[in-house]
PASEBA-1860 file (N, C-alpha, C; in nm, 3 decimals):
! residues 115
1> XXXXXXXX> 0.077/-0.138/0.015/-0.007/0.018/-0.035/0.079/0.092/0.011 ~ 0.041/0.238/-0.078/0.126/0.323/-0.115/0.060/0.452/0.024 ~ 0.196/0.516/0.111/0.161/0.603/0.206/0.101/0.717/0.109 ~ -0.028/0.769/0.183/-0.128/0.907/0.178/-0.026/1.018/0.145 ~ -0.055/1.094/0.082/0.024/1.231/0.063/-0.028/1.367/0.158 ~ 0.051/1.424/0.226/0.022/1.559/0.300/0.120/1.630/0.257 ~ 0.043/1.756/0.246/0.135/1.892/0.217/0.086/1.985/0.331 ~ 0.184/2.043/0.425/0.121/2.152/0.548/0.238/2.241/0.543
9> XXXXXXXX> 0.158/2.350/0.504/0.212/2.531/0.543/0.271/2.527/0.687 ~ 0.436/2.579/0.664/0.478/2.596/0.797/0.561/2.723/0.825 ~ 0.568/2.754/0.901/0.645/2.920/0.950/0.711/2.869/1.059 ~ 0.844/2.924/1.046/0.939/2.902/1.159/1.045/2.990/1.125 ~ 1.061/3.087/1.261/1.185/3.172/1.216/1.149/3.317/1.125 ~ 1.035/3.289/1.066/1.002/3.434/0.966/0.997/3.355/0.851 ~ 1.076/3.212/0.814/1.045/3.133/0.699/0.914/3.068/0.690 ~ 0.869/3.068/0.549/0.738/2.999/0.520/0.784/2.858/0.407
17> XXXXXXXX> 0.714/2.754/0.427/0.748/2.665/0.329/0.637/2.560/0.319 ~ 0.662/2.458/0.286/0.568/2.331/0.259/0.659/2.209/0.308 ~ 0.599/2.156/0.387/0.631/2.014/0.457/0.552/1.923/0.391 ~ 0.623/1.790/0.304/0.585/1.723/0.224/0.586/1.576/0.300 ~ 0.492/1.524/0.285/0.478/1.367/0.364/0.438/1.253/0.292 ~ 0.457/1.145/0.282/0.429/1.051/0.225/0.434/1.011/0.067 ~ 0.365/1.018/-0.021/0.384/0.966/-0.184/0.312/1.067/-0.251 ~ 0.376/1.131/-0.363/0.324/1.195/-0.487/0.345/1.143/-0.557
25> XXXXXXXX> 0.231/1.043/-0.552/0.244/0.946/-0.726/0.111/0.958/-0.761 ~ -0.036/1.039/-0.762/-0.126/1.032/-0.837/-0.130/1.203/-0.870 ~ -0.217/1.184/-0.958/-0.269/1.333/-1.012/-0.324/1.414/-0.893 ~ -0.378/1.339/-0.772/-0.459/1.432/-0.689/-0.358/1.469/-0.594 ~ -0.272/1.409/-0.545/-0.127/1.447/-0.482/-0.071/1.547/-0.571 ~ -0.051/1.541/-0.694/0.022/1.661/-0.790/-0.061/1.790/-0.748 ~ -0.180/1.783/-0.751/-0.292/1.898/-0.768/-0.252/1.960/-0.644 ~ -0.286/1.901/-0.546/-0.316/1.927/-0.388/-0.111/2.004/-0.346
33> XXXXXXXX> -0.027/1.923/-0.424/0.126/2.016/-0.385/0.112/2.145/-0.476 ~ 0.072/2.140/-0.579/0.066/2.294/-0.712/-0.004/2.383/-0.606 ~ -0.128/2.338/-0.582/-0.233/2.430/-0.509/-0.174/2.483/-0.364 ~ -0.092/2.412/-0.256/-0.021/2.494/-0.187/0.099/2.547/-0.206 ~ 0.141/2.524/-0.318/0.264/2.611/-0.344/0.236/2.737/-0.418 ~ 0.086/2.749/-0.481/0.041/2.858/-0.570/-0.042/2.938/-0.462 ~ -0.095/2.869/-0.330/-0.139/2.950/-0.243/-0.016/3.049/-0.179 ~ 0.093/3.002/-0.172/0.206/3.083/-0.077/0.266/3.153/-0.175
41> XXXXXXXX> 0.275/3.119/-0.282/0.292/3.241/-0.388/0.236/3.317/-0.428 ~ 0.110/3.329/-0.404/0.003/3.444/-0.380/0.003/3.512/-0.300 ~ 0.024/3.470/-0.147/0.066/3.541/-0.059/0.195/3.671/-0.065 ~ 0.302/3.622/-0.150/0.417/3.706/-0.174/0.533/3.650/-0.114 ~ 0.522/3.524/-0.083/0.660/3.479/0.031/0.773/3.447/-0.092 ~ 0.865/3.491/-0.018/0.994/3.463/-0.084/1.112/3.426/-0.020 ~ 1.177/3.347/-0.004/1.140/3.241/-0.113/1.098/3.148/-0.067 ~ 1.075/3.025/-0.130/0.967/2.941/-0.105/1.059/2.774/-0.081
49> XXXXXXXX> 1.053/2.767/0.041/1.122/2.622/0.127/1.011/2.519/0.085 ~ 1.078/2.419/0.054/1.010/2.275/0.046/1.045/2.159/0.129 ~ 1.041/2.128/0.230/1.091/2.034/0.306/1.038/1.872/0.298 ~ 1.150/1.821/0.218/1.093/1.682/0.149/1.141/1.573/0.265 ~ 1.181/1.594/0.373/1.229/1.475/0.500/1.165/1.359/0.502 ~ 1.022/1.414/0.454/0.908/1.262/0.496/0.876/1.201/0.344 ~ 0.910/1.299/0.268/0.866/1.245/0.134/0.917/1.089/0.097 ~ 0.850/1.003/0.023/0.909/0.871/0.054/0.891/0.826/-0.140
57> XXXXXXXX> 0.795/0.865/-0.208/0.783/0.847/-0.350/0.767/0.966/-0.403 ~ 0.847/0.970/-0.557/0.793/1.128/-0.625/0.819/1.097/-0.776 ~ 0.694/1.009/-0.792/0.695/0.940/-0.972/0.630/1.091/-1.037 ~ 0.593/1.051/-1.167/0.584/1.112/-1.271/0.506/1.222/-1.223 ~ 0.368/1.213/-1.190/0.276/1.298/-1.170/0.345/1.396/-1.062 ~ 0.398/1.341/-0.954/0.488/1.425/-0.865/0.643/1.522/-0.911 ~ 0.693/1.446/-1.014/0.745/1.536/-1.061/0.723/1.656/-1.161 ~ 0.589/1.642/-1.228/0.542/1.738/-1.302/0.490/1.820/-1.226
65> XXXXXXXX> 0.462/1.796/-1.112/0.419/1.923/-1.008/0.531/1.976/-0.991 ~ 0.639/1.928/-0.938/0.788/1.998/-0.927/0.777/2.102/-1.011 ~ 0.797/2.056/-1.142/0.815/2.132/-1.260/0.713/2.268/-1.284 ~ 0.592/2.218/-1.242/0.493/2.330/-1.285/0.525/2.484/-1.118 ~ 0.535/2.368/-1.026/0.560/2.469/-0.901/0.692/2.581/-0.962 ~ 0.798/2.499/-1.019/0.927/2.549/-1.045/0.865/2.677/-1.171 ~ 0.791/2.675/-1.238/0.763/2.774/-1.354/0.666/2.843/-1.258 ~ 0.608/2.818/-1.234/0.485/2.954/-1.104/0.580/2.998/-1.029
73> XXXXXXXX> 0.661/2.971/-0.976/0.791/3.097/-0.901/0.830/3.128/-1.001 ~ 0.901/3.064/-1.072/0.995/3.171/-1.172/0.931/3.256/-1.237 ~ 0.815/3.250/-1.290/0.686/3.363/-1.326/0.678/3.485/-1.186 ~ 0.684/3.437/-1.083/0.660/3.519/-0.965/0.792/3.567/-0.912 ~ 0.904/3.540/-1.000/1.015/3.568/-0.915/1.093/3.525/-0.812 ~ 1.041/3.412/-0.773/1.058/3.350/-0.636/1.115/3.206/-0.634 ~ 1.215/3.228/-0.598/1.333/3.108/-0.566/1.288/3.010/-0.505 ~ 1.276/2.890/-0.524/1.225/2.758/-0.454/1.355/2.673/-0.420
81> XXXXXXXX> 1.374/2.643/-0.306/1.469/2.564/-0.243/1.406/2.439/-0.167 ~ 1.472/2.314/-0.224/1.392/2.198/-0.184/1.525/2.161/-0.087 ~ 1.447/2.055/0.045/1.535/2.022/0.110/1.523/1.851/0.210 ~ 1.628/1.782/0.199/1.602/1.667/0.272/1.530/1.558/0.184 ~ 1.604/1.546/0.052/1.540/1.444/-0.026/1.623/1.292/0.033 ~ 1.513/1.220/0.056/1.573/1.061/0.068/1.628/0.992/-0.036 ~ 1.708/0.936/-0.058/1.834/0.831/-0.153/1.693/0.796/-0.248 ~ 1.601/0.717/-0.202/1.507/0.682/-0.327/1.464/0.814/-0.398
89> XXXXXXXX> 1.412/0.926/-0.345/1.344/1.006/-0.420/1.447/1.074/-0.503 ~ 1.598/1.096/-0.454/1.671/1.157/-0.499/1.706/1.083/-0.672 ~ 1.701/0.925/-0.609/1.700/0.850/-0.736/1.603/0.826/-0.854 ~ 1.459/0.851/-0.800/1.359/0.901/-0.841/1.341/0.994/-0.977 ~ 1.411/1.138/-0.902/1.429/1.244/-0.966/1.544/1.242/-1.065 ~ 1.668/1.159/-0.966/1.768/1.157/-1.076/1.755/1.066/-1.234 ~ 1.666/0.997/-1.225/1.626/0.919/-1.331/1.618/0.972/-1.433 ~ 1.499/1.079/-1.391/1.429/1.188/-1.550/1.562/1.284/-1.566
97> XXXXXXXX> 1.640/1.335/-1.481/1.731/1.420/-1.459/1.675/1.597/-1.399 ~ 1.560/1.580/-1.299/1.500/1.674/-1.255/1.581/1.699/-1.101 ~ 1.632/1.613/-1.078/1.721/1.637/-0.927/1.816/1.778/-0.981 ~ 1.923/1.771/-1.106/1.979/1.819/-1.119/1.916/1.981/-1.161 ~ 1.825/2.016/-1.158/1.754/2.094/-1.226/1.708/2.209/-1.096 ~ 1.697/2.129/-0.991/1.653/2.170/-0.836/1.741/2.287/-0.773 ~ 1.677/2.380/-0.698/1.781/2.425/-0.624/1.791/2.346/-0.464 ~ 1.906/2.372/-0.401/1.867/2.311/-0.274/1.940/2.355/-0.174
105> XXXXXXXX> 1.859/2.365/-0.036/1.876/2.476/0.076/2.014/2.481/0.068 ~ 2.075/2.633/0.053/2.197/2.671/0.103/2.213/2.619/0.248 ~ 2.341/2.593/0.276/2.432/2.538/0.390/2.384/2.606/0.483 ~ 2.399/2.741/0.439/2.381/2.863/0.596/2.252/2.875/0.636 ~ 2.131/2.841/0.567/2.011/2.835/0.580/1.912/2.696/0.645 ~ 1.999/2.595/0.646/1.975/2.466/0.684/1.911/2.501/0.844 ~ 2.010/2.535/0.895/1.970/2.505/1.069/1.853/2.602/1.126 ~ 1.800/2.691/0.989/1.682/2.773/1.040/1.547/2.771/0.960
113> XXX> 1.603/2.652/0.924/1.464/2.620/0.815/1.383/2.483/0.854 ~ 1.248/2.535/0.876/1.166/2.425/0.918/1.216/2.322/1.015 ~ 1.249/2.316/1.103/1.265/2.198/1.182/1.419/2.157/1.171
END
């Protein structure tokens, strides 16, 4: 059984971002992820932080959501930082080349971001 997918908006020490948990591996999960990112972008946050420590699967649907978020953020002139991919998720993203296109949380910010 594939774990469910949840997206939570979080704030800590002035930073805003999304905490992803479970498996983003169907269109409903992808729509949920994009909608949550759109909400934060509409609020004018910058940068957008994505905490992926508890993300277990990111298949083609989830990867399409990542691309859509990156495009939306680019249009809004917001940088998206991805943090905490597990090795299996890195492998899934690397297989399509997407992993190399993402910005990863800068070292100086890792200690201050969401958890």
